[in-house]
C-alpha positions in Angstrom: 16.5 -25.0 25.9 19.3 -22.6 26.7 22.9 -23.5 26.3 25.3 -22.7 29.1 28.3 -20.8 27.8 30.2 -19.7 31.0 30.0 -19.7 34.8 32.1 -17.1 36.6 32.2 -17.9 40.3 32.6 -15.0 42.7 32.5 -14.9 46.6 28.9 -15.9 47.2 27.5 -15.6 43.7 27.8 -17.0 40.2 27.6 -15.0 37.0 26.0 -17.3 34.3 26.2 -16.7 30.6 23.5 -18.4 28.6 22.7 -18.7 24.8 19.0 -18.3 24.3 16.7 -18.3 21.3 14.5 -15.3 20.7 11.4 -17.2 22.0 13.2 -18.2 25.1 14.3 -14.6 25.7 10.8 -13.4 25.2 9.6 -15.8 27.9 12.1 -14.6 30.5 12.9 -11.0 29.6 10.7 -9.5 32.4 11.5 -12.1 35.0 13.9 -11.7 37.9 13.8 -15.3 39.3 14.7 -18.3 37.2 14.9 -22.0 37.9 18.0 -23.4 36.1 18.3 -27.2 35.9 20.2 -29.5 33.5 18.1 -31.4 31.1 19.6 -34.7 32.2 18.3 -34.1 35.7 14.9 -35.2 34.6 15.5 -38.7 35.7 12.1 -39.8 37.1 9.3 -40.9 34.8 5.7 -39.9 35.3 2.5 -41.2 33.6 0.5 -38.4 32.1 -3.1 -38.3 30.9 -6.0 -36.0 30.1 -8.5 -35.2 32.9 -10.6 -38.2 33.9 -7.9 -40.9 34.5 -6.5 -41.8 37.9 -2.9 -42.2 39.1 -1.6 -39.8 36.5 -0.4 -36.2 36.2 -3.5 -34.6 34.7 -3.3 -32.0 32.0 -6.4 -30.2 30.8 -6.9 -29.8 27.0 -6.8 -26.0 27.4 -3.2 -26.2 28.7 -2.2 -28.7 26.0 -3.7 -26.5 23.2 -2.0 -23.3 24.7 1.3 -25.1 24.5 0.7 -26.5 21.0 0.8 -30.1 22.2 -1.4 -32.4 20.1 -0.2 -35.8 21.3 0.5 -36.5 24.9 3.3 -39.0 25.6 2.3 -41.5 28.3 5.7 -41.7 30.1 7.5 -38.4 30.4 10.8 -37.5 32.2 10.5 -35.3 35.3 12.0 -34.3 38.6 11.2 -32.3 41.7 13.6 -29.5 42.4 14.0 -27.8 45.8 14.9 -24.1 46.0 14.8 -21.5 48.7 11.5 -20.3 47.3 9.8 -23.8 47.2 9.6 -27.1 45.4 9.0 -27.3 41.7 7.9 -30.3 39.5 9.4 -30.0 36.1 8.0 -32.3 33.3 9.2 -32.6 29.8 6.2 -33.0 27.5 7.9 -32.8 24.1 11.3 -32.4 22.6 14.6 -33.8 23.5 14.2 -37.6 23.7 15.6 -39.3 26.8 15.9 -43.1 26.9 12.9 -44.7 28.5 13.3 -48.3 29.3 10.7 -50.7 28.0 10.1 -54.2 29.4 8.3 -56.7 27.3 
């Protein structure tokens, strides 16, 4: 997760300075279009599952293995973001823990 260091607002543009890890830089170095969203914007919770269950966001084992994810959390934070290029569903599968309310 990148850290925002500075935003310089100009007429119709913004120059954003980010602090990235080497792995994050490796993932984006050849890309021209980025989706930048704050981590606390993942305010909706989705139920995940492996292929074969209904009413869930399905994730094939191949994708989980590729991402190095061994255990799939049942409730994950997410949100849909609209841009000029389309709509994107962002799901947090691991990492930074957000508060998930539990009712007993």
